[in-house]
N, CA, C and O of each residue as an XYZ file, in Angstrom:
328
protein
N       0.815     -1.196      0.000
C       0.000      0.000      0.000
C       0.859      1.259      0.000
O       0.455      2.291     -0.536
N       2.036      1.175      0.598
C       2.918      2.344      0.598
C       3.344      2.685     -0.822
O       3.406      3.858     -1.189
N       3.633      1.679     -1.611
C       4.027      1.922     -2.997
C       2.873      2.552     -3.774
O       3.094      3.427     -4.611
N       1.656      2.117     -3.504
C       0.488      2.727     -4.125
C       0.376      4.199     -3.730
O       0.030      5.041     -4.558
N       0.666      4.507     -2.472
C       0.672      5.897     -2.016
C       1.737      6.719     -2.717
O       1.510      7.884     -3.044
N       2.894      6.123     -2.949
C       3.964      6.842     -3.649
C       3.591      7.085     -5.109
O       3.912      8.136     -5.664
N       2.915      6.118     -5.734
C       2.441      6.328     -7.105
C       1.412      7.460     -7.158
O       1.445      8.293     -8.064
N       0.510      7.486     -6.192
C      -0.485      8.563     -6.134
C       0.191      9.905     -5.911
O      -0.208     10.907     -6.503
N       1.199      9.933     -5.072
C       1.948     11.159     -4.820
C       2.649     11.636     -6.085
O       2.668     12.832     -6.374
N       3.223     10.709     -6.834
C       3.866     11.076     -8.099
C       2.848     11.652     -9.072
O       3.153     12.595     -9.803
N       1.652     11.098     -9.088
C       0.603     11.615     -9.952
C       0.190     13.029     -9.578
O      -0.053     13.862    -10.451
N       0.112     13.297     -8.289
C      -0.233     14.647     -7.823
C       0.847     15.634     -8.239
O       0.543     16.733     -8.704
N       2.082     15.253     -8.077
C       3.198     16.133     -8.432
C       3.210     16.409     -9.936
O       3.396     17.551    -10.357
N       3.013     15.382    -10.734
C       2.997     15.558    -12.188
C       1.826     16.450    -12.604
O       1.978     17.308    -13.473
N       0.668     16.251    -11.990
C      -0.494     17.079    -12.312
C      -0.227     18.543    -11.977
O      -0.529     19.426    -12.779
N       0.334     18.805    -10.805
C       0.656     20.184    -10.433
C       1.684     20.790    -11.391
O       1.593     21.970    -11.732
N       2.648     20.000    -11.821
C       3.659     20.501    -12.750
C       3.056     20.825    -14.111
O       3.411     21.833    -14.721
N       2.151     19.984    -14.589
C       1.508     20.237    -15.877
C       0.695     21.519    -15.834
O       0.761     22.329    -16.758
N      -0.068     21.706    -14.771
C      -0.883     22.906    -14.632
C       0.006     24.146    -14.546
O      -0.306     25.172    -15.151
N       1.098     24.064    -13.809
C       2.001     25.204    -13.681
C       2.681     25.526    -15.009
O       2.784     26.697    -15.377
N       3.139     24.525    -15.724
C       3.804     24.758    -17.009
C       2.828     25.353    -18.023
O       3.196     26.227    -18.808
N       1.581     24.876    -18.003
C       0.571     25.444    -18.887
C       0.344     26.917    -18.571
O       0.220     27.736    -19.482
N       0.290     27.255    -17.295
C       0.091     28.663    -16.911
C       1.309     29.502    -17.297
O       1.154     30.658    -17.691
N       2.505     28.947    -17.193
C       3.716     29.674    -17.598
C       3.659     29.969    -19.095
O       4.009     31.070    -19.520
N       3.222     28.998    -19.896
C       3.100     29.225    -21.343
C       2.102     30.335    -21.655
O       2.346     31.163    -22.532
N       0.987     30.353    -20.945
C      -0.009     31.409    -21.154
C       0.567     32.769    -20.786
O       0.379     33.744    -21.513
N       1.261     32.836    -19.671
C       1.848     34.105    -19.229
C       2.956     34.569    -20.172
O       3.133     35.771    -20.369
N       3.699     33.636    -20.755
C       4.769     34.025    -21.686
C       4.209     34.641    -22.959
O       4.856     35.493    -23.567
N       3.011     34.220    -23.372
C       2.385     34.803    -24.554
C       1.924     36.230    -24.281
O       1.933     37.074    -25.177
N       1.522     36.495    -23.048
C       1.019     37.820    -22.677
C       2.163     38.766    -22.315
O       2.153     39.937    -22.696
N       3.134     38.259    -21.588
C       4.215     39.079    -21.050
C       5.504     38.803    -21.824
O       5.865     37.645    -22.034
N       6.186     39.840    -22.240
C       7.431     39.666    -23.000
C       8.603     39.261    -22.106
O       9.493     38.531    -22.543
N       8.607     39.723    -20.881
C       9.670     39.384    -19.947
C       9.424     37.973    -19.409
O       8.420     37.724    -18.741
N      10.345     37.055    -19.704
C      10.154     35.664    -19.312
C      10.194     35.478    -17.800
O       9.442     34.673    -17.249
N      11.065     36.218    -17.133
C      11.145     36.106    -15.680
C       9.846     36.572    -15.036
O       9.345     35.929    -14.113
N       9.305     37.669    -15.507
C       8.050     38.191    -14.969
C       6.900     37.220    -15.250
O       6.012     37.050    -14.414
N       6.914     36.592    -16.415
C       5.892     35.602    -16.742
C       5.969     34.411    -15.792
O       4.936     33.905    -15.353
N       7.170     33.963    -15.472
C       7.358     32.855    -14.542
C       6.854     33.209    -13.153
O       6.165     32.413    -12.515
N       7.195     34.395    -12.687
C       6.761     34.830    -11.351
C       5.242     34.946    -11.301
O       4.621     34.490    -10.341
N       4.640     35.547    -12.315
C       3.183     35.704    -12.329
C       2.469     34.353    -12.371
O       1.452     34.165    -11.704
N       2.994     33.428    -13.145
C       2.378     32.099    -13.224
C       2.467     31.385    -11.882
O       1.504     30.750    -11.452
N       3.600     31.483    -11.226
C       3.759     30.839     -9.914
C       2.840     31.472     -8.874
O       2.262     30.772     -8.043
N       2.707     32.782     -8.921
C       1.822     33.450     -7.970
C       0.357     33.068     -8.206
O      -0.404     32.914     -7.251
N      -0.032     32.917     -9.452
C      -1.425     32.563     -9.760
C      -1.740     31.118     -9.421
O      -2.887     30.812     -9.094
N      -0.778     30.227     -9.487
C      -1.032     28.808     -9.236
C      -0.710     28.383     -7.813
O      -1.004     27.249     -7.436
N      -0.113     29.266     -7.009
C       0.284     28.881     -5.653
C      -0.924     28.505     -4.799
O      -0.916     27.452     -4.162
N      -1.949     29.331     -4.773
C      -3.107     29.065     -3.920
C      -3.827     27.763     -4.287
O      -4.130     26.981     -3.386
N      -4.118     27.490     -5.575
C      -4.772     26.206     -5.877
C      -3.922     24.985     -5.512
O      -4.460     23.972     -5.066
N      -2.620     25.073     -5.693
C      -1.754     23.950     -5.356
C      -1.721     23.741     -3.849
O      -1.795     22.605     -3.381
N      -1.613     24.825     -3.081
C      -1.605     24.715     -1.619
C      -2.953     24.199     -1.120
O      -3.002     23.389     -0.194
N      -4.044     24.660     -1.725
C      -5.368     24.203     -1.299
C      -5.552     22.706     -1.555
O      -6.123     22.004     -0.720
N      -5.078     22.215     -2.691
C      -5.204     20.778     -2.957
C      -4.330     19.966     -2.012
O      -4.711     18.868     -1.607
N      -3.171     20.489     -1.659
C      -2.295     19.807     -0.716
C      -2.928     19.733      0.664
O      -2.914     18.680      1.302
N      -3.481     20.843      1.122
C      -4.092     20.877      2.449
C      -5.308     19.954      2.506
O      -5.486     19.238      3.492
N      -6.145     19.957      1.473
C      -7.319     19.084      1.498
C      -6.925     17.610      1.420
O      -7.601     16.763      2.004
N      -5.851     17.295      0.717
C      -5.374     15.911      0.678
C      -4.913     15.471      2.056
O      -5.253     14.378      2.509
N      -4.141     16.318      2.722
C      -3.655     15.970      4.061
C      -4.818     15.843      5.039
O      -4.850     14.911      5.842
N      -5.773     16.770      4.980
C      -6.930     16.689      5.878
C      -7.775     15.451      5.592
O      -8.334     14.862      6.517
N      -7.874     15.053      4.344
C      -8.614     13.853      4.000
C      -7.934     12.580      4.471
O      -8.603     11.597      4.789
N      -6.622     12.591      4.517
C      -5.876     11.406      4.960
C      -5.677     11.356      6.469
O      -5.283     10.320      7.006
N      -5.937     12.435      7.142
C      -5.714     12.506      8.588
C      -6.475     11.427      9.367
O      -5.893     10.838     10.278
N      -7.741     11.139      9.058
C      -8.410     10.060      9.801
C      -7.734      8.700      9.630
O      -7.708      7.903     10.568
N      -7.193      8.430      8.455
C      -6.489      7.159      8.249
C      -5.187      7.109      9.031
O      -4.783      6.049      9.509
N      -4.535      8.250      9.161
C      -3.279      8.294      9.919
C      -3.558      8.182     11.414
O      -2.858      7.464     12.128
N      -4.576      8.891     11.884
C      -4.894      8.881     13.315
C      -5.377      7.501     13.766
O      -4.998      7.030     14.838
N      -6.210      6.855     12.951
C      -6.742      5.542     13.345
C      -5.697      4.437     13.251
O      -5.883      3.367     13.829
N      -4.626      4.673     12.548
C      -3.533      3.718     12.346
C      -4.051      2.367     11.849
O      -3.691      1.309     12.365
N      -4.906      2.442     10.834
C      -5.433      1.248     10.196
C      -4.276      0.433      9.629
O      -3.361      0.984      9.018
N      -4.320     -0.873      9.833
C      -3.206     -1.731      9.410
C      -2.994     -1.705      7.905
O      -1.861     -1.836      7.441
N      -4.061     -1.539      7.139
C      -3.944     -1.597      5.694
C      -3.590     -0.250      5.083
O      -2.741     -0.181      4.194
N      -4.225      0.822      5.543
C      -4.092      2.115      4.889
C      -3.156      3.093      5.591
O      -2.922      4.182      5.068
N      -2.622      2.748      6.738
C      -1.762      3.674      7.469
C      -0.500      4.016      6.682
O      -0.109      5.182      6.627
N       0.131      3.038      6.082
C       1.357      3.290      5.316
C       1.114      4.170      4.109
O       1.895      5.079      3.827
N       0.021      3.898      3.389
C      -0.303      4.711      2.219
C      -0.631      6.137      2.633
O      -0.148      7.090      2.021
N      -1.448      6.288      3.667
C      -1.830      7.619      4.124
C      -0.629      8.397      4.655
O      -0.526      9.607      4.454
N       0.258      7.710      5.322
C       1.461      8.377      5.842
C       2.379      8.820      4.701
O       2.936      9.917      4.740
N       2.535      7.969      3.692
C       3.381      8.334      2.553
C       2.813      9.532      1.810
O       3.559     10.431      1.422
N       1.517      9.554      1.609
C       0.888     10.689      0.925
C       0.857     11.929      1.797
O       1.127     13.029      1.316
N       0.533     11.770      3.064
C       0.374     12.918      3.950
C       1.681     13.599      4.289
O       1.742     14.826      4.377
N       2.715     12.823      4.478
C       4.007     13.412      4.864
C       4.665     14.106      3.687
O       5.230     15.187      3.852
N       4.606     13.514      2.505
C       5.342     14.045      1.363
C       4.533     14.986      0.502
O       5.098     15.664     -0.355
N       3.207     15.053      0.703
C       2.381     15.913     -0.141
C       2.484     17.342      0.242
O       1.846     18.195     -0.376
């Protein structure tokens, strides 16, 4: 189950990276300064990424607190590294 949690964590990271890179491309088309486009894209995507991280951790908290034999390892891997 821990390996399954690590795969899910990798999926979350890849999804966040895709969304951020897409926003950087949009900002680069609007803004001529590449550094400014990067900063603006990161500022616009920071809140949604943090919100998804916090909700994931809060959703896994009951599994971590109950220390379920099956899901504790997966929840700990996702909750600690997310």
